[in-house]
Every structure is written in structure tokens, then in C-alpha cells.
Z-matrix of the N, CA and C atoms (Angstrom, degrees):
N
C 1 1.476
C 2 1.534 1 109.57
N 3 1.243 2 118.08 1 163.07
C 4 1.418 3 119.33 2 176.25
C 5 1.503 4 112.30 3 -75.68
N 6 1.315 5 117.59 4 2.56
C 7 1.415 6 122.07 5 -177.19
C 8 1.507 7 110.55 6 54.80
N 9 1.279 8 114.35 7 45.62
C 10 1.475 9 123.24 8 -173.63
C 11 1.549 10 109.43 9 -55.94
N 12 1.351 11 115.53 10 141.50
C 13 1.437 12 120.19 11 170.65
C 14 1.456 13 112.44 12 -101.91
N 15 1.319 14 118.30 13 128.38
C 16 1.440 15 123.20 14 178.35
C 17 1.497 16 109.99 15 -117.95
N 18 1.294 17 117.90 16 138.35
C 19 1.421 18 121.84 17 -177.51
C 20 1.499 19 112.41 18 -72.19
N 21 1.375 20 119.86 19 147.35
C 22 1.422 21 123.51 20 175.02
C 23 1.594 22 108.32 21 -61.28
N 24 1.273 23 116.56 22 157.71
C 25 1.483 24 121.14 23 178.16
C 26 1.543 25 108.97 24 -56.08
N 27 1.356 26 116.57 25 146.50
C 28 1.482 27 123.41 26 -175.79
C 29 1.467 28 112.97 27 -59.12
N 30 1.378 29 119.65 28 -25.52
C 31 1.419 30 121.60 29 -175.93
C 32 1.525 31 114.19 30 -84.20
N 33 1.353 32 114.94 31 1.06
C 34 1.496 33 118.43 32 -179.06
C 35 1.538 34 107.60 33 -72.52
N 36 1.341 35 116.85 34 147.22
C 37 1.489 36 119.56 35 176.44
C 38 1.517 37 108.87 36 -67.94
N 39 1.348 38 112.41 37 151.69
C 40 1.455 39 120.27 38 179.25
C 41 1.494 40 109.25 39 -67.49
N 42 1.352 41 121.88 40 132.41
C 43 1.458 42 124.78 41 -177.71
C 44 1.549 43 108.64 42 -59.59
N 45 1.310 44 118.33 43 150.42
C 46 1.436 45 124.22 44 177.33
C 47 1.512 46 111.81 45 -71.96
N 48 1.319 47 116.96 46 171.16
C 49 1.507 48 122.08 47 -178.14
C 50 1.492 49 111.68 48 -54.91
N 51 1.316 50 116.64 49 -44.76
C 52 1.473 51 121.00 50 -176.61
C 53 1.512 52 110.07 51 -63.87
N 54 1.274 53 119.24 52 -40.81
C 55 1.435 54 121.12 53 179.81
C 56 1.546 55 111.47 54 -71.10
N 57 1.382 56 116.16 55 -36.22
C 58 1.444 57 117.38 56 174.55
C 59 1.489 58 114.66 57 -64.93
N 60 1.333 59 116.30 58 -36.21
C 61 1.432 60 119.95 59 172.10
C 62 1.474 61 115.72 60 -61.48
N 63 1.357 62 115.40 61 -42.33
C 64 1.487 63 120.81 62 175.68
C 65 1.499 64 111.74 63 -61.64
N 66 1.293 65 113.94 64 -40.20
C 67 1.506 66 118.19 65 178.54
C 68 1.504 67 113.75 66 -63.93
N 69 1.358 68 113.70 67 -41.25
C 70 1.477 69 118.47 68 178.89
C 71 1.559 70 110.00 69 -64.97
N 72 1.374 71 116.38 70 -41.01
C 73 1.403 72 119.57 71 179.75
C 74 1.536 73 111.40 72 -63.08
N 75 1.347 74 116.56 73 -44.19
C 76 1.443 75 120.61 74 177.02
C 77 1.516 76 113.55 75 -58.96
N 78 1.303 77 112.35 76 -43.33
C 79 1.475 78 115.97 77 179.91
C 80 1.494 79 114.66 78 -69.84
N 81 1.366 80 115.56 79 -33.56
C 82 1.484 81 118.91 80 172.24
C 83 1.489 82 114.66 81 -63.18
N 84 1.331 83 115.17 82 -40.56
C 85 1.448 84 118.33 83 179.63
C 86 1.519 85 111.03 84 -69.28
N 87 1.353 86 115.68 85 -41.12
C 88 1.499 87 119.83 86 177.48
C 89 1.523 88 112.80 87 -63.46
N 90 1.388 89 116.20 88 -41.45
C 91 1.404 90 120.23 89 179.12
C 92 1.550 91 113.06 90 -64.85
N 93 1.319 92 114.09 91 -37.93
C 94 1.478 93 119.98 92 176.21
C 95 1.481 94 110.59 93 -63.65
N 96 1.322 95 115.42 94 -46.07
C 97 1.509 96 119.21 95 178.36
C 98 1.517 97 113.51 96 -58.64
N 99 1.326 98 115.62 97 -47.19
C 100 1.461 99 121.58 98 178.89
C 101 1.458 100 110.78 99 -57.80
N 102 1.351 101 118.73 100 -46.76
C 103 1.469 102 122.40 101 -176.58
C 104 1.495 103 110.35 102 -63.27
N 105 1.340 104 117.03 103 -43.42
C 106 1.455 105 120.35 104 -179.06
C 107 1.506 106 113.37 105 -66.93
N 108 1.353 107 117.13 106 -38.74
C 109 1.413 108 120.66 107 179.10
C 110 1.543 109 108.67 108 -62.45
N 111 1.322 110 115.74 109 -44.05
C 112 1.429 111 119.78 110 175.23
C 113 1.493 112 113.71 111 -57.87
N 114 1.297 113 118.72 112 -40.58
C 115 1.438 114 125.50 113 -175.07
C 116 1.536 115 113.10 114 -76.53
N 117 1.326 116 116.21 115 -41.51
C 118 1.462 117 117.78 116 -168.10
C 119 1.485 118 113.93 117 -135.38
N 120 1.357 119 116.61 118 6.60
C 121 1.505 120 118.98 119 179.52
C 122 1.476 121 112.90 120 89.32
N 123 1.338 122 114.35 121 162.78
C 124 1.470 123 120.17 122 -177.51
C 125 1.535 124 114.41 123 -67.74
N 126 1.288 125 117.22 124 -46.02
C 127 1.452 126 121.54 125 -173.55
C 128 1.544 127 110.74 126 -63.78
N 129 1.332 128 117.50 127 -40.02
C 130 1.458 129 124.02 128 -179.07
C 131 1.539 130 111.08 129 -71.46
N 132 1.322 131 117.70 130 -21.27
C 133 1.415 132 122.21 131 -178.35
C 134 1.523 133 110.14 132 -78.50
N 135 1.320 134 118.84 133 99.73
C 136 1.401 135 123.28 134 -176.26
C 137 1.535 136 111.10 135 -97.61
N 138 1.276 137 119.15 136 164.90
C 139 1.449 138 123.52 137 176.94
C 140 1.514 139 111.09 138 -59.88
N 141 1.330 140 114.29 139 -41.83
C 142 1.467 141 120.35 140 -178.89
C 143 1.589 142 109.38 141 -61.53
N 144 1.325 143 118.16 142 -42.09
C 145 1.455 144 121.82 143 -176.13
C 146 1.556 145 106.64 144 -72.93
N 147 1.310 146 116.97 145 -36.07
C 148 1.495 147 117.17 146 179.10
C 149 1.503 148 107.56 147 -65.98
N 150 1.362 149 119.99 148 -45.12
C 151 1.421 150 120.86 149 -179.92
C 152 1.534 151 114.06 150 -58.72
N 153 1.384 152 112.95 151 -42.01
C 154 1.490 153 118.32 152 176.84
C 155 1.528 154 112.99 153 -60.54
N 156 1.377 155 114.57 154 -44.57
C 157 1.457 156 117.68 155 179.69
C 158 1.578 157 111.10 156 -66.75
N 159 1.312 158 117.17 157 -35.64
C 160 1.471 159 121.42 158 -175.59
C 161 1.554 160 109.97 159 -85.29
N 162 1.348 161 116.28 160 -6.71
C 163 1.445 162 121.34 161 -178.87
C 164 1.544 163 113.92 162 60.52
N 165 1.272 164 113.28 163 43.14
C 166 1.502 165 123.54 164 173.96
C 167 1.499 166 107.91 165 -132.19
N 168 1.327 167 117.09 166 173.94
C 169 1.453 168 121.14 167 177.39
C 170 1.519 169 110.19 168 -84.51
N 171 1.306 170 116.93 169 155.14
C 172 1.537 171 120.16 170 172.28
C 173 1.522 172 110.70 171 -54.41
N 174 1.340 173 117.73 172 -38.44
C 175 1.463 174 116.19 173 -179.23
C 176 1.507 175 112.36 174 -67.12
N 177 1.324 176 116.71 175 -32.52
C 178 1.479 177 119.63 176 174.01
C 179 1.502 178 112.70 177 -63.30
N 180 1.357 179 118.72 178 -41.87
C 181 1.392 180 123.25 179 175.76
C 182 1.544 181 110.65 180 -56.62
N 183 1.322 182 116.08 181 -49.46
C 184 1.441 183 121.22 182 -176.45
C 185 1.539 184 112.65 183 -72.91
N 186 1.315 185 117.80 184 -21.27
C 187 1.458 186 121.62 185 173.34
C 188 1.515 187 110.63 186 -68.72
N 189 1.354 188 117.23 187 -39.43
C 190 1.432 189 121.49 188 177.35
C 191 1.506 190 113.75 189 -83.27
N 192 1.281 191 119.05 190 -30.39
C 193 1.467 192 124.12 191 -176.19
C 194 1.518 193 109.34 192 -139.97
N 195 1.367 194 115.84 193 106.27
C 196 1.442 195 118.79 194 -175.26
C 197 1.477 196 117.95 195 -60.05
N 198 1.373 197 117.07 196 -26.29
C 199 1.404 198 124.94 197 177.76
C 200 1.496 199 113.12 198 -134.68
N 201 1.304 200 117.47 199 158.89
C 202 1.535 201 119.72 200 177.98
C 203 1.502 202 108.31 201 -61.89
N 204 1.294 203 118.92 202 -36.43
C 205 1.480 204 119.17 203 -177.32
C 206 1.556 205 110.81 204 -64.72
N 207 1.345 206 116.38 205 -32.03
C 208 1.446 207 118.49 206 177.79
C 209 1.503 208 112.18 207 -63.26
N 210 1.296 209 119.73 208 -30.17
C 211 1.408 210 122.48 209 -175.76
C 212 1.541 211 110.65 210 -65.08
N 213 1.355 212 115.48 211 -43.40
C 214 1.426 213 118.32 212 -179.66
C 215 1.527 214 114.79 213 -80.09
N 216 1.379 215 115.67 214 -16.01
C 217 1.457 216 119.07 215 -174.99
C 218 1.498 217 114.75 216 -106.92
N 219 1.350 218 114.64 217 -39.86
C 220 1.482 219 117.86 218 -168.33
C 221 1.526 220 114.27 219 -69.05
N 222 1.295 221 117.28 220 129.94
C 223 1.465 222 122.48 221 174.03
C 224 1.506 223 111.04 222 -139.59
N 225 1.302 224 117.15 223 3.84
C 226 1.479 225 121.29 224 174.83
C 227 1.593 226 109.28 225 58.16
N 228 1.328 227 116.63 226 33.37
C 229 1.421 228 118.31 227 -175.43
C 230 1.545 229 111.38 228 -80.90
N 231 1.336 230 117.14 229 -23.25
C 232 1.419 231 119.32 230 -171.51
C 233 1.506 232 114.74 231 -59.29
N 234 1.344 233 119.69 232 -52.17
C 235 1.483 234 120.05 233 -178.74
C 236 1.591 235 110.64 234 -64.66
N 237 1.355 236 117.86 235 -35.18
C 238 1.410 237 118.53 236 179.15
C 239 1.541 238 112.51 237 -70.08
N 240 1.437 239 114.06 238 -37.72
C 241 1.456 240 117.46 239 175.17
C 242 1.500 241 109.61 240 -59.58
N 243 1.333 242 118.67 241 -47.15
C 244 1.462 243 121.21 242 178.30
C 245 1.537 244 114.02 243 -61.75
N 246 1.284 245 114.29 244 -38.85
C 247 1.534 246 117.29 245 177.02
C 248 1.516 247 112.06 246 -62.47
N 249 1.330 248 114.48 247 -38.09
C 250 1.474 249 117.70 248 -179.81
C 251 1.579 250 109.94 249 -71.86
N 252 1.335 251 114.43 250 -35.11
C 253 1.448 252 118.34 251 175.87
C 254 1.510 253 109.79 252 -60.23
N 255 1.296 254 116.78 253 -46.81
C 256 1.500 255 121.06 254 179.51
C 257 1.516 256 111.17 255 -63.50
N 258 1.320 257 116.74 256 -25.67
C 259 1.533 258 119.26 257 -178.50
C 260 1.481 259 113.34 258 -83.38
N 261 1.333 260 118.82 259 -8.02
C 262 1.450 261 119.30 260 -178.95
C 263 1.556 262 110.28 261 -66.33
N 264 1.331 263 117.70 262 154.97
C 265 1.503 264 120.54 263 -179.29
C 266 1.553 265 111.15 264 -52.01
N 267 1.356 266 113.10 265 135.80
C 268 1.472 267 114.93 266 -176.99
C 269 1.523 268 112.09 267 -68.70
N 270 1.320 269 119.92 268 -24.06
C 271 1.466 270 120.93 269 177.53
C 272 1.542 271 113.49 270 -85.53
N 273 1.306 272 118.43 271 2.47
C 274 1.432 273 122.31 272 176.89
C 275 1.531 274 107.76 273 -82.86
N 276 1.356 275 115.10 274 137.70
C 277 1.492 276 119.17 275 176.06
C 278 1.515 277 108.91 276 -55.31
N 279 1.293 278 119.00 277 135.81
C 280 1.446 279 120.06 278 -171.37
C 281 1.546 280 110.68 279 -70.58
N 282 1.354 281 115.27 280 -23.66
C 283 1.496 282 116.72 281 176.36
C 284 1.561 283 107.36 282 -72.01
N 285 1.304 284 116.97 283 -30.94
C 286 1.487 285 117.93 284 176.30
C 287 1.492 286 111.55 285 -70.90
N 288 1.371 287 114.20 286 -38.70
C 289 1.455 288 117.85 287 175.15
C 290 1.469 289 114.60 288 -59.81
N 291 1.320 290 119.21 289 -42.85
C 292 1.449 291 126.20 290 179.56
C 293 1.497 292 109.02 291 -63.41
N 294 1.258 293 118.27 292 -44.53
C 295 1.468 294 124.03 293 179.75
C 296 1.533 295 110.97 294 -61.71
N 297 1.323 296 114.17 295 -46.45
C 298 1.500 297 120.08 296 -179.59
C 299 1.487 298 111.12 297 -59.64
N 300 1.301 299 116.26 298 -50.03
C 301 1.478 300 120.67 299 -175.68
C 302 1.550 301 111.57 300 -66.90
N 303 1.313 302 117.13 301 -45.59
C 304 1.465 303 119.93 302 -176.72
C 305 1.575 304 110.12 303 -65.90
N 306 1.413 305 116.00 304 -39.90
C 307 1.443 306 117.09 305 176.25
C 308 1.514 307 112.91 306 -67.94
N 309 1.310 308 117.11 307 -35.22
C 310 1.479 309 119.42 308 177.47
C 311 1.574 310 110.72 309 -65.28
N 312 1.366 311 114.73 310 -39.40
C 313 1.446 312 116.46 311 176.80
C 314 1.534 313 110.17 312 -65.35
N 315 1.251 314 116.54 313 -41.55
C 316 1.532 315 121.44 314 -178.53
C 317 1.519 316 107.40 315 -60.55
N 318 1.298 317 116.98 316 -50.41
C 319 1.477 318 118.80 317 -178.84
C 320 1.483 319 112.63 318 -61.49
N 321 1.342 320 117.46 319 -38.87
C 322 1.499 321 117.97 320 -177.71
C 323 1.507 322 109.24 321 -71.20
N 324 1.385 323 117.09 322 -37.00
C 325 1.443 324 118.63 323 -178.61
C 326 1.535 325 111.39 324 -64.36
N 327 1.319 326 119.11 325 -37.38
C 328 1.450 327 121.41 326 -177.30
C 329 1.508 328 109.17 327 -79.26
N 330 1.365 329 116.22 328 -46.06
C 331 1.452 330 118.82 329 -172.47
C 332 1.544 331 113.25 330 -74.19
N 333 1.342 332 119.08 331 -28.08
C 334 1.457 333 118.76 332 179.62
C 335 1.513 334 112.43 333 -70.47
N 336 1.333 335 117.22 334 -37.08
C 337 1.465 336 118.40 335 -177.80
C 338 1.528 337 105.90 336 -156.30
N 339 1.354 338 115.80 337 83.32
C 340 1.517 339 121.52 338 -177.26
C 341 1.505 340 111.21 339 -55.73
N 342 1.338 341 117.02 340 -42.87
C 343 1.480 342 118.61 341 -172.42
C 344 1.595 343 108.19 342 -71.20
N 345 1.258 344 118.41 343 -36.33
C 346 1.490 345 120.08 344 175.11
C 347 1.554 346 111.24 345 -64.18
N 348 1.286 347 112.91 346 -42.84
C 349 1.534 348 117.32 347 179.74
C 350 1.477 349 109.67 348 -60.60
N 351 1.330 350 119.16 349 -43.81
C 352 1.464 351 120.64 350 -179.35
C 353 1.520 352 109.40 351 -69.42
N 354 1.313 353 119.99 352 -37.96
C 355 1.454 354 121.51 353 178.90
C 356 1.554 355 112.43 354 -63.17
N 357 1.311 356 114.17 355 -45.24
C 358 1.464 357 119.54 356 178.79
C 359 1.508 358 111.27 357 -56.68
N 360 1.317 359 116.24 358 -48.59
C 361 1.477 360 120.75 359 -176.32
C 362 1.472 361 111.00 360 -70.70
N 363 1.324 362 118.88 361 -33.49
C 364 1.458 363 121.89 362 177.84
C 365 1.552 364 108.45 363 -65.97
N 366 1.331 365 118.64 364 -38.38
C 367 1.447 366 121.98 365 179.28
C 368 1.523 367 108.73 366 -69.26
N 369 1.338 368 117.91 367 -31.44
C 370 1.468 369 119.66 368 176.28
C 371 1.505 370 111.87 369 -58.48
N 372 1.352 371 113.85 370 -38.77
C 373 1.460 372 120.99 371 -178.57
C 374 1.499 373 110.52 372 -75.58
N 375 1.312 374 115.22 373 -46.81
C 376 1.522 375 119.78 374 -171.44
C 377 1.458 376 117.97 375 -83.38
N 378 1.312 377 119.04 376 -27.15
C 379 1.504 378 124.92 377 -173.92
C 380 1.484 379 113.43 378 -114.68
N 381 1.339 380 118.10 379 104.93
C 382 1.479 381 120.57 380 179.41
C 383 1.536 382 115.43 381 -53.52
N 384 1.293 383 117.08 382 -36.03
C 385 1.457 384 121.19 383 179.65
C 386 1.520 385 113.79 384 -64.40
N 387 1.360 386 112.18 385 -37.57
C 388 1.495 387 118.93 386 177.79
C 389 1.520 388 109.03 387 -68.26
N 390 1.349 389 114.55 388 -43.55
C 391 1.488 390 118.67 389 -179.16
C 392 1.512 391 109.94 390 -63.47
N 393 1.319 392 117.86 391 -40.62
C 394 1.454 393 120.10 392 -178.74
C 395 1.525 394 111.41 393 -65.49
N 396 1.353 395 114.55 394 -42.37
C 397 1.475 396 118.58 395 -179.64
C 398 1.538 397 113.03 396 -68.11
N 399 1.357 398 116.18 397 -31.05
C 400 1.378 399 120.39 398 173.17
C 401 1.555 400 113.28 399 -63.35
N 402 1.253 401 114.78 400 -43.02
C 403 1.474 402 121.27 401 175.13
C 404 1.472 403 111.43 402 -56.24
N 405 1.270 404 119.85 403 -42.65
C 406 1.456 405 126.45 404 -179.66
C 407 1.568 406 106.27 405 -62.07
N 408 1.291 407 115.11 406 -50.41
C 409 1.457 408 120.71 407 179.75
C 410 1.513 409 114.60 408 -60.63
N 411 1.305 410 114.47 409 -40.74
C 412 1.454 411 121.61 410 -179.20
C 413 1.533 412 108.90 411 -67.54
N 414 1.342 413 118.56 412 -33.35
C 415 1.476 414 121.03 413 176.93
C 416 1.491 415 109.03 414 -61.55
N 417 1.307 416 118.66 415 -42.09
C 418 1.471 417 121.80 416 179.99
C 419 1.544 418 108.15 417 -63.56
N 420 1.287 419 116.50 418 -45.12
C 421 1.464 420 119.62 419 179.90
C 422 1.496 421 111.29 420 -61.26
N 423 1.374 422 116.83 421 -39.92
C 424 1.435 423 121.47 422 175.47
C 425 1.482 424 115.32 423 -54.76
N 426 1.380 425 115.19 424 -40.50
C 427 1.428 426 119.79 425 179.54
C 428 1.514 427 111.31 426 -69.65
N 429 1.356 428 116.89 427 -38.39
C 430 1.484 429 119.29 428 175.46
C 431 1.567 430 110.34 429 -64.13
N 432 1.293 431 118.45 430 -34.69
C 433 1.457 432 122.68 431 178.13
C 434 1.570 433 108.03 432 -66.03
N 435 1.302 434 115.85 433 -40.43
C 436 1.476 435 120.10 434 177.87
C 437 1.517 436 108.78 435 -54.25
N 438 1.295 437 118.93 436 -48.80
C 439 1.469 438 125.74 437 -178.18
C 440 1.531 439 111.79 438 -60.73
N 441 1.362 440 112.64 439 -44.49
C 442 1.449 441 119.60 440 -175.01
C 443 1.515 442 109.76 441 -68.45
N 444 1.389 443 115.19 442 -47.58
C 445 1.489 444 118.98 443 -177.17
C 446 1.536 445 110.34 444 -69.19
N 447 1.344 446 116.97 445 -30.38
C 448 1.475 447 119.14 446 178.66
C 449 1.513 448 110.28 447 -66.91
N 450 1.365 449 113.74 448 -36.36
C 451 1.470 450 117.82 449 177.54
C 452 1.527 451 113.32 450 -66.63
N 453 1.297 452 116.46 451 -28.88
C 454 1.477 453 120.99 452 177.32
C 455 1.508 454 116.25 453 -81.83
N 456 1.343 455 114.09 454 -30.24
C 457 1.459 456 119.66 455 -170.64
C 458 1.510 457 112.53 456 -110.69
N 459 1.331 458 116.70 457 -13.02
C 460 1.497 459 120.14 458 -179.80
C 461 1.554 460 112.16 459 77.14
N 462 1.296 461 116.00 460 11.24
C 463 1.479 462 120.42 461 175.75
C 464 1.510 463 112.62 462 -81.43
N 465 1.303 464 115.06 463 166.12
C 466 1.474 465 121.07 464 -179.66
C 467 1.520 466 105.00 465 -80.32
N 468 1.404 467 117.57 466 122.39
C 469 1.433 468 120.71 467 -179.93
C 470 1.494 469 114.78 468 -59.91
N 471 1.343 470 114.51 469 -23.49
C 472 1.482 471 120.32 470 -178.25
C 473 1.534 472 111.64 471 -96.32
N 474 1.390 473 117.10 472 -1.01
C 475 1.421 474 119.63 473 179.61
C 476 1.501 475 113.88 474 -66.00
N 477 1.355 476 117.35 475 148.61
C 478 1.419 477 118.59 476 -175.04
C 479 1.502 478 115.28 477 -60.58
N 480 1.336 479 115.40 478 -43.91
C 481 1.509 480 118.08 479 -177.71
C 482 1.510 481 112.66 480 -60.14
N 483 1.346 482 115.30 481 -42.72
C 484 1.471 483 120.25 482 -178.71
C 485 1.601 484 109.71 483 -67.90
N 486 1.308 485 115.03 484 -40.04
C 487 1.488 486 116.56 485 179.29
C 488 1.468 487 111.55 486 -65.41
N 489 1.335 488 116.56 487 -45.01
C 490 1.471 489 119.09 488 175.98
C 491 1.497 490 113.03 489 -57.63
N 492 1.350 491 116.49 490 -42.43
C 493 1.466 492 118.48 491 -177.78
C 494 1.528 493 112.37 492 -68.83
N 495 1.359 494 118.70 493 -44.02
C 496 1.426 495 121.31 494 -179.87
C 497 1.522 496 110.90 495 -64.31
N 498 1.353 497 118.22 496 -41.36
C 499 1.469 498 119.28 497 179.59
C 500 1.516 499 112.99 498 -71.26
N 501 1.351 500 115.37 499 -26.23
C 502 1.475 501 119.23 500 175.57
C 503 1.521 502 109.72 501 -67.77
N 504 1.352 503 117.28 502 -33.26
C 505 1.459 504 120.57 503 177.50
C 506 1.521 505 111.68 504 -66.02
N 507 1.388 506 115.28 505 -48.39
C 508 1.491 507 116.77 506 179.04
C 509 1.495 508 112.73 507 -65.37
N 510 1.395 509 116.40 508 -36.59
C 511 1.437 510 118.36 509 -179.41
C 512 1.535 511 110.38 510 -69.83
N 513 1.284 512 116.11 511 -30.45
C 514 1.488 513 118.25 512 177.78
C 515 1.510 514 108.16 513 -70.75
N 516 1.284 515 117.97 514 -40.12
C 517 1.436 516 123.84 515 177.80
C 518 1.562 517 111.24 516 -57.28
N 519 1.325 518 114.47 517 -47.10
C 520 1.455 519 118.34 518 -179.90
C 521 1.509 520 112.97 519 -67.86
N 522 1.358 521 118.12 520 -41.36
C 523 1.421 522 119.90 521 178.46
C 524 1.477 523 112.45 522 -65.27
N 525 1.317 524 116.83 523 -35.89
C 526 1.468 525 119.82 524 173.55
C 527 1.499 526 114.14 525 -61.49
N 528 1.356 527 117.45 526 -38.81
C 529 1.439 528 122.17 527 175.57
C 530 1.509 529 111.39 528 -66.13
N 531 1.311 530 118.57 529 -40.07
C 532 1.441 531 120.09 530 176.24
C 533 1.473 532 112.73 531 -65.78
N 534 1.312 533 117.96 532 -43.46
C 535 1.469 534 123.58 533 177.22
C 536 1.530 535 110.25 534 -56.80
N 537 1.337 536 114.24 535 -49.24
C 538 1.489 537 117.77 536 -178.12
C 539 1.519 538 109.42 537 -56.40
N 540 1.368 539 118.35 538 -47.24
C 541 1.440 540 119.61 539 -176.36
C 542 1.528 541 111.84 540 -68.89
N 543 1.373 542 115.62 541 -39.99
C 544 1.450 543 118.92 542 -178.82
C 545 1.509 544 113.69 543 -63.65
N 546 1.315 545 116.71 544 -22.35
C 547 1.450 546 122.70 545 -178.45
C 548 1.537 547 111.47 546 -106.52
N 549 1.368 548 114.58 547 29.11
C 550 1.397 549 120.27 548 170.56
C 551 1.574 550 115.65 549 71.10
N 552 1.312 551 116.34 550 15.98
C 553 1.504 552 120.30 551 178.31
C 554 1.588 553 109.44 552 60.44
N 555 1.305 554 116.58 553 28.12
C 556 1.450 555 118.11 554 -178.63
C 557 1.483 556 111.82 555 -73.00
N 558 1.326 557 116.16 556 -37.21
C 559 1.535 558 118.15 557 -173.31
C 560 1.507 559 110.16 558 -84.89
N 561 1.304 560 113.61 559 169.66
C 562 1.475 561 120.20 560 178.48
C 563 1.567 562 105.56 561 -83.32
N 564 1.301 563 115.06 562 122.34
C 565 1.481 564 116.58 563 -174.32
C 566 1.518 565 114.22 564 -61.57
N 567 1.361 566 119.23 565 -47.98
C 568 1.470 567 118.55 566 177.67
C 569 1.521 568 112.03 567 -55.22
N 570 1.354 569 116.24 568 -37.09
C 571 1.465 570 117.89 569 -178.04
C 572 1.496 571 110.64 570 -67.28
N 573 1.387 572 117.27 571 -36.89
C 574 1.441 573 119.77 572 178.14
C 575 1.531 574 110.64 573 -68.08
N 576 1.389 575 114.29 574 -37.83
C 577 1.477 576 114.72 575 177.37
C 578 1.433 577 113.33 576 -65.06
N 579 1.334 578 118.41 577 -36.44
C 580 1.469 579 124.82 578 179.14
C 581 1.529 580 107.18 579 -60.77
N 582 1.324 581 119.43 580 -42.23
C 583 1.468 582 122.23 581 179.55
C 584 1.554 583 108.77 582 -65.06
N 585 1.328 584 118.27 583 -40.49
C 586 1.435 585 122.80 584 178.02
C 587 1.506 586 112.80 585 -61.91
N 588 1.358 587 115.18 586 -42.82
C 589 1.470 588 119.55 587 -178.50
C 590 1.588 589 108.06 588 -69.07
N 591 1.328 590 117.91 589 -33.52
C 592 1.476 591 118.49 590 173.99
C 593 1.526 592 112.74 591 -60.63
N 594 1.396 593 114.88 592 -43.17
C 595 1.437 594 116.11 593 176.42
C 596 1.487 595 112.56 594 -59.40
N 597 1.353 596 117.81 595 -43.20
C 598 1.460 597 119.21 596 -177.27
C 599 1.491 598 112.83 597 -70.69
N 600 1.336 599 115.85 598 -27.43
C 601 1.487 600 116.79 599 -179.19
C 602 1.501 601 113.61 600 -86.13
N 603 1.427 602 117.38 601 -33.27
C 604 1.444 603 120.12 602 -172.00
C 605 1.518 604 113.81 603 -120.40
N 606 1.279 605 118.14 604 -8.86
C 607 1.427 606 121.52 605 179.55
C 608 1.551 607 112.42 606 96.08
N 609 1.351 608 112.17 607 165.39
C 610 1.512 609 116.45 608 -175.69
C 611 1.510 610 112.57 609 -67.61
N 612 1.339 611 116.21 610 -33.22
C 613 1.472 612 118.54 611 -178.63
C 614 1.560 613 110.76 612 -65.13
N 615 1.319 614 118.06 613 -40.78
C 616 1.457 615 121.63 614 -177.74
C 617 1.546 616 108.99 615 -66.04
N 618 1.445 617 116.78 616 -35.67
C 619 1.438 618 119.18 617 179.87
C 620 1.455 619 111.40 618 -69.22
N 621 1.332 620 118.96 619 -33.53
C 622 1.429 621 121.61 620 -179.17
C 623 1.527 622 113.64 621 -68.42
N 624 1.381 623 113.85 622 -28.05
C 625 1.474 624 118.47 623 -178.97
C 626 1.532 625 112.08 624 -78.91
N 627 1.382 626 114.51 625 -19.91
C 628 1.519 627 117.86 626 -175.82
C 629 1.468 628 112.25 627 -75.62
């Protein structure tokens, strides 16, 4: 996935000073990492160099991001995505709710920082460690989706059918991200994701007819 960042709902209280400082530090570390990767490549971008560029200590970098892969991938979007899914109208079909929230996340991730979105997905293709870490992250998001969809449908969040469906959503998200990067980021990412969601909802045959 592009690891899209979506903003908390507008009615959420403004974070306190301490949280805002943490956010600024996280963003400084991530910006430093992105810049260094662009300049010298992923392998040469070490934690020490990221810390030096961000003007923090290496231990501070590791306190915010346990691994280098987390720096380029982590956006903490999963819990917010699930919160927005739960906030959708109760009378809306849950498949429509899922589509709305995922597409909103995709649009935000690309529009907020197009260069970062392209870099992240390029690293997914080029760096096996980044791809592996993303799969771990998406597994966590899949479990969160299980809980959210279960709340909307009354199904067992640990039921096989729901687990398969939720994980197919996150797998589709990741494959769409890989496809986007492998094809030079030529297509509109939200449009690609919309196609992927159509396949998941209606099957391959329905997608071929559209």
C-alpha cells in the first residue's frame, strides 16, 4: 500500500503540545529518510545518517521507528482508517463504507505528498525488506478491519469468512500499490484501487465486462 495518511475526523480535539512535538519529530525523521534515500539509495541510508540529517540522536530515531523500514512505511493510518469506517452511516452498505474509506485514504496519501507516495511504492518493489515489513503491517490492519466489519455486520471477527475477506482487502491494496509502481506510476492510484475493489466485490468476470 502507499501507506496513505488520512487525517483524524474534524471533530477530534486538537492534540496537546507534547503530542504535537512528537508529531514534528516523527515528520522530521521521515523527511530526512526520504531525502537521503532519494540522494544515495536505500541501502546507503543508515539510521546514523538519518539521525544526523534530522538533528536527533540515533536512539531517538529508533524510539520512534523500531526499524529503518518502518520509517518509510509507517503512518499509523490503520487505526484512523478503522475509526472512519466505524463512523460511516449505519444504514450504508458496509461494502460501500469500506470502498469509501479506502478510496479516501488512497486519495489523501497521493495528494498530500505525491513524491513520498511514489518513493514508498518504488521501495516496495525494489527492496525485499520493505516489502516484507509492509506485509507485517498490513496483517495488523487486516485484523483491525475484521473488528470493524464485524461491528457493522454482526459477524464473528475471528470467523474464517470475515478473516479471508478482510485480508483480501489489504492484499488487494498492496498489490495495487505494487502494480502502480511497476508501471511507472502512470495511472491514477485511486482509480486503480477502485478497479481492485470491484474485482474483490464482484469477481474477475465482472471486472472484465466493465
